[in-house]
C-alpha positions as CSV (number, residue, x, y, z in Angstrom):
1,M,-0.1,0.1,0.1
2,D,1.1,3.2,-1.0
3,T,1.8,5.7,2.1
4,P,2.7,9.6,1.6
5,H,4.7,11.3,4.3
6,A,4.4,14.9,4.6
7,G,7.0,17.7,6.2
8,G,5.4,20.1,8.2
9,R,6.6,23.1,5.4
10,A,5.2,24.3,2.0
11,S,5.8,21.4,0.0
12,L,7.8,20.9,-3.5
13,G,5.8,18.5,-5.0
14,C,5.4,14.8,-4.7
15,I,8.2,11.7,-5.2
16,L,6.8,8.0,-5.7
17,V,9.1,6.0,-3.7
18,V,9.2,2.0,-5.1
19,E,11.2,0.4,-2.8
20,D,10.8,-2.7,-0.4
21,E,14.2,-2.7,1.6
22,P,12.7,-0.5,4.6
23,H,16.4,0.6,5.6
24,F,16.7,2.6,2.1
25,S,13.0,3.6,1.7
26,A,13.1,5.1,5.2
27,A,16.4,7.1,4.3
28,C,15.6,8.4,1.2
29,V,11.9,9.9,2.8
30,R,13.6,11.4,5.5
31,Q,16.0,13.3,2.9
32,M,13.2,14.3,0.9
33,R,10.9,15.7,3.7
34,R,14.1,17.2,5.1
35,L,14.6,18.9,1.2
36,G,10.9,19.9,1.3
37,W,9.2,17.2,-0.8
38,E,6.6,15.2,0.1
39,S,6.8,10.9,-1.0
40,R,4.6,8.3,-1.4
41,L,6.2,4.9,-1.0
42,A,5.7,1.6,-2.8
43,T,6.9,-1.9,-1.8
44,S,5.9,-3.9,-4.9
45,V,5.5,-3.3,-8.4
46,Y,1.7,-3.8,-8.1
47,A,1.8,-1.1,-5.4
48,G,3.7,1.3,-8.0
49,L,1.6,0.6,-11.1
50,T,-1.2,1.5,-8.6
51,A,0.7,5.0,-7.2
52,L,1.0,6.0,-10.8
53,H,-2.7,6.8,-10.8
54,H,-1.5,10.0,-8.7
55,Q,0.4,12.7,-9.8
56,H,4.4,13.0,-8.8
57,Q,7.1,15.2,-9.8
58,G,9.5,12.1,-9.5
59,L,10.1,8.4,-9.4
60,V,12.6,6.3,-7.7
61,V,12.3,3.2,-8.1
62,D,14.1,-0.3,-6.7
63,L,15.0,-3.2,-9.7
64,G,14.7,-6.0,-7.7
65,L,11.2,-5.8,-6.4
66,P,9.3,-8.9,-4.9
67,D,6.7,-9.3,-8.0
68,G,8.5,-7.9,-10.5
69,S,11.3,-5.8,-12.0
70,G,11.3,-2.1,-11.3
71,F,11.6,-1.4,-14.9
72,E,8.4,-2.3,-15.3
73,V,6.6,0.6,-13.4
74,V,9.1,2.8,-15.1
75,D,7.6,1.6,-18.4
76,E,4.4,2.0,-17.7
77,L,5.3,5.8,-16.4
78,R,6.8,6.4,-19.6
79,R,4.1,5.5,-21.7
80,R,2.0,8.1,-19.6
81,D,4.8,10.9,-19.5
82,R,8.3,11.3,-21.1
83,D,9.3,13.9,-19.3
84,T,8.9,13.1,-15.1
85,P,12.3,12.4,-13.9
86,V,13.7,8.8,-12.9
87,L,16.0,7.6,-10.7
88,I,17.0,3.7,-10.8
89,W,18.7,2.0,-8.4
90,T,19.9,-1.3,-7.7
91,G,22.2,-3.5,-4.9
92,K,23.4,-5.3,-7.9
93,Y,25.8,-3.9,-11.0
94,F,24.0,-3.2,-14.2
95,D,25.0,-5.4,-17.0
96,A,24.9,-4.2,-20.8
97,E,21.3,-4.7,-21.3
98,S,20.0,-2.7,-18.2
99,T,21.8,0.4,-18.9
100,N,21.2,0.1,-22.8
101,R,16.9,-0.2,-21.1
102,A,17.8,2.7,-18.9
103,A,19.0,4.8,-21.2
104,Q,16.1,4.3,-23.9
105,L,14.2,5.2,-21.5
106,N,15.9,8.5,-20.1
107,V,16.4,7.5,-16.4
108,T,19.6,8.3,-14.2
109,Y,20.7,5.1,-12.5
110,A,22.3,4.6,-9.1
111,H,23.8,1.5,-7.2
112,K,23.4,1.1,-3.3
113,P,24.0,2.6,-1.2
114,T,23.3,5.5,-2.7
115,T,24.7,8.9,-1.6
116,S,23.0,12.2,-0.4
117,S,24.3,14.1,-2.8
118,V,22.8,11.9,-5.8
119,I,19.1,12.1,-4.4
120,E,19.6,16.1,-4.1
121,S,20.5,15.8,-7.7
122,F,17.8,14.1,-9.1
123,L,15.3,16.0,-6.9
124,E,16.3,19.2,-8.4
125,R,16.0,17.9,-11.6
126,C,12.5,17.2,-10.3
127,K,11.8,21.0,-9.6
128,R,9.6,21.6,-12.9
129,P,8.0,24.7,-14.3
130,P,4.9,24.9,-14.1
131,K,3.1,25.7,-17.6
132,P,3.0,29.9,-17.7
133,A,-0.9,29.5,-18.5
134,Q,-1.6,27.8,-15.3
135,L,1.0,29.5,-13.3
136,R,-0.6,33.1,-14.4
137,D,-4.4,32.1,-13.2
138,V,-2.5,30.7,-10.0
139,V,-0.7,34.2,-9.3
140,G,-3.8,36.1,-10.1
141,D,-6.0,34.7,-7.5
142,F,-2.8,35.1,-5.3
143,A,-2.7,38.6,-6.1
144,R,-6.2,39.6,-5.4
145,A,-6.5,37.7,-2.2
146,H,-3.7,39.9,-0.9
147,G,-4.3,42.7,-2.6
148,L,-1.5,42.9,-4.3
149,T,-1.1,45.4,-7.1
150,R,0.0,44.3,-10.7
151,A,3.7,45.4,-10.3
152,H,3.6,42.8,-7.0
153,A,1.9,40.1,-9.1
154,H,4.2,40.5,-11.9
155,V,7.1,39.8,-9.0
156,V,5.2,37.0,-7.8
157,Y,5.1,35.5,-11.1
158,A,8.6,36.1,-12.2
159,A,9.7,34.5,-8.3
160,A,7.3,31.6,-9.6
161,S,8.7,30.9,-12.3
162,G,12.0,30.4,-10.6
163,S,13.4,33.8,-11.0
164,A,15.7,33.0,-7.5
165,S,17.3,36.2,-7.2
166,R,16.4,39.9,-7.3
167,D,18.6,40.9,-10.0
168,A,17.1,38.0,-11.7
169,I,13.7,39.5,-11.3
170,A,14.6,42.7,-12.1
171,K,16.2,41.7,-15.6
172,W,13.8,39.3,-16.3
173,L,11.0,42.6,-15.8
174,G,13.3,45.3,-17.2
175,V,13.3,47.1,-14.2
176,C,16.4,48.4,-11.7
177,P,16.8,46.0,-8.7
178,E,16.0,49.1,-6.1
179,T,12.8,48.6,-7.4
180,V,12.2,44.7,-7.1
181,K,13.8,45.3,-3.4
182,S,10.9,48.2,-2.4
183,Q,8.2,45.8,-4.4
184,V,9.1,42.2,-2.3
185,S,9.6,44.1,0.8
186,E,5.7,45.4,0.3
187,I,4.6,42.0,-0.6
188,L,6.2,39.9,2.2
189,L,4.1,42.2,4.6
190,R,0.8,42.2,2.7
191,V,1.1,38.3,2.4
192,N,3.2,37.8,5.5
193,A,5.9,35.4,4.5
194,P,9.4,35.8,5.5
195,S,11.0,35.3,2.6
196,L,9.5,35.9,-1.5
197,E,10.8,32.3,-1.9
198,Q,8.5,30.6,1.1
199,A,5.7,33.5,-0.5
200,V,6.2,31.6,-3.6
201,A,6.6,28.0,-3.0
202,P,2.8,26.9,-2.1
203,L,1.9,28.8,-5.5
204,R,4.5,26.3,-7.4
205,A,3.2,23.3,-5.7
206,K,-0.4,24.3,-6.3
207,V,0.0,24.3,-9.7
208,L,2.1,20.9,-10.0
209,R,-1.1,19.4,-8.0
210,D,-3.8,20.4,-9.4
211,F,-2.9,20.5,-13.1
């Protein structure tokens, strides 16, 4: 049975972990939670295939599962979506056939025990930017709910689209950094958030969850 795990802060999204060894799945889930991600755990091919009915931003799967190969889950995911990042791991060495199959399916593979840096790098690839039209709708609702101006909404949209720094937002919008700094201060005051990143994180999560 798949089980959702959630951290206390705004989630960046949900990763499906298909792994039957409790030690590896628990370590993976802990790291994901620490980095701001939720996870859904499945312990068999059957449970993994069932979990694909939910939306996920990434898939981590063990090759050796009690009822078959993790490739079965990847194959089904790829029939639905060619772009979702996938990390395959295994306690055995990949043979030539498995390596070629992984390449054809556009997945990353690693050997157990998998290092934290491998998982962190994989999670970075899972931060897919939402589609512009979807994000515009979400930002528009957010701006109206908090009484933000059009200029404020443009800053929120730029940040939610992936512009991490004020300089990057200023360049995106064609204004000076000082203008952005002033607008960010006003936004944070109106939405009662400690940082712009924390203010826009729920917007990204909503787009990924609802669309």
